[in-house]
C-alpha positions, 0 to 999 in steps of 0.5 A: 041625661039632657044638656041642661042637667049640670047647669040645673044642678049648679043652680041648686047648689047656688041656691043652697049657698044663698039660702044656707039651710042648716045641716046641708051637706052641700052647704058644707062643700060650698063653704069649706074648701078643704072638705070640698077638695078632699072629697074631689080627691077621694071621689077621683081616686074611687073612679080610678079604682073602678075603671081600673078593675078587671072586669069593670063594674059599669054600675059602680064606675057610673056611681063613682063618676056621678059622685066625682062630678057632683063634688067637683061642681060643688067645689067649683060653685064654692070657689065662684067658678061657673060651669059655663066657663068649664064648658067653654074651655072644653069647647075651645080645646076641641077646636 
């Protein structure tokens, strides 16, 4: 994965929000904060289950982590929180 993928995905989500395509699952996440929050919690729980398994199934853990990141990014876009701000906060904490 390149450094530019998450910002690219954020752009796709922002486009969905602007274009509002009918039947779009992403648009539901972007406009319904209850659904978005529930999906973030569900996916976080599933990641926890996968990384806590003995043995860890790396493929399943990776899939669940990708689901979590996608749903988190959609929730953030829907709430008007830019990914660049998340990255900046992580960088600030690293110093």
